[in-house]
C-alpha positions, 0 to 999 in steps of 0.5 A: 603189826599188833593192833596198838601199833595201828589204833584206831583205824578208820576206812572211808570210800567217797562215792559221788553218782557223777562222772564223766565217762561212766555217770551212776557206775557205782551203781552198776551192777557186777555180778549181782551187786553193785561195784560200791558192795562190791567195794565195801564188802571187800573192805570189810574183808581187812581185820584191821578196820574198825570202822568203814564209812561210804562217803556220797552225795547222792541219795540213791548211793545213799539208800542204796547202801542202807539197804544193803546194809552198809553204813553211809554219811551224806557230804556236800555236792559241792566237795570238788574231790574225794579228799573234800568228800572225806575230810567233810565226812570226817568232820562232821561224823568221827572228830570226836571219836579217838580216831588214829589214822584214816583209810581213803580207798576208791570207790570204784576200785572193789578189788584191792587186796587188803595186804595192801591196805594194811602195808599203807597203813603200816608205813603210816604208822611206823613213819615219824616224819610222814602225815599221809601214806599211799602204795604202790606196786611194780610195773611189769609190761611196757604197756603199763609204763607208757599208758597216761592212764596208769600213775608212776611214782618214783620214791627215794632211799628212804621211801617217800614219794619224791613225784608221781606223773602219768608220763614213763618216770624215770625216763631216759634219752629215748623215752622208752621203757627199759625192762632193768629199770624198776617203775613203780605204778601208783595204788589209788589209796591214803593213809592220812593223821587226821588232822593233816587229812583237814590242812590237805582238803584245806590245800590251795591247787598248785601248778605241779598239780594242776598240770599233771593233774594229780591232786596227791602232787600239792602235797609235795609241792608243799613240802609235805611228806609221803611215805610209799607201801611197796606191794605185791597187789595189782588193781581193776577199777571200772573207769568205762562201762567196758571195764566191768566184763573185767572185775567179773572175770576178776571177782570170779578169779578171786572167789570172793564178794559172790 
């Protein structure tokens, strides 16, 4: 994919201090650096991102990012989710710039492969009828397929999302995992066209979105399309303190950002 095709890509990493299961996790130390610093520096491995910024609502995170030399902007503590935080950061700081696509990178996923970032942006850049794109990877074990903490995605033949769920999809009459079927795990990375991001943040909540507790479902419920890139990538996010050790092992194997 050429630079001209991608255009000017801005990555925004939403980072709030509050977390029900792990308060302050963005500042949690991992091998001598904070979680948010690892995520920021991992995003810098991508050569296609013209600018990377952290959007936070907490002065502790703001000061910390400044201290390690990252770019950071403050957003309102009233943002109810990461998408609203992205939209506010873009509206307040970057609307005057010629941004072609905006990439949403989750602050608690410090090991996402730059190839997955590129594939997500490419999916949107090459799509004629989608205003948003995301990525999935194949599920290879029953434990992941059946876990409600892992979001699954069903796609159609044109690689548009049909549905997202915490349940096993596609399912069968027995409700069991079938190795002969292909299951996809949704990766928490999104690409948006700037105008659509501003509209998306203002979309009302929808029934399926609230039932599954998956914000991206409101896009499908309202009739919009989400282009999906299939990538060979495995995420390791931080939801609870015990996940820190998992990230440390993965970073050591990758030998990056140490």
